[in-house]
C-alpha positions, 0 to 999 in steps of 0.5 A: 550492885549500885542503884541507878535513879532516873527522874520522870515526873515524880520518880523513876528507878531502875532496881535489879533490872526492874524499872518502876516509877511513881507518877503524879498525873494531872493531865494525860498520857497520850495513847501508846504501847510498850514491848513489855508488861506493865503493872499500874496501881493508882494510890490516889486520885480519879480519872480514866484508863483506856486500854485497847479502846475500853474505858476503866475508871481510875480511883484509889486502889485500881490495879491493871496488868498490861501486856506487850502491845496493849494500847493504853492512855490515862487521863486524870485529876491528881492521880498517883500511879 
């Protein structure tokens, strides 16, 4: 199966039916939801992840698993997720 690559911020890929991306965040992703599960891992930077109205600090090594329809937004300074 050939690999299709889609660009979004740093990089988004669709591989074997799994969509994944690496994003460098220097501002904010506004409040939004998805109809799928989302795994977020911060490899660097600091900020705040707001999930269903609760604020969680972002630092290197932070990990979240979001369910379908979880409201969430991210703000940060040089956060790579």
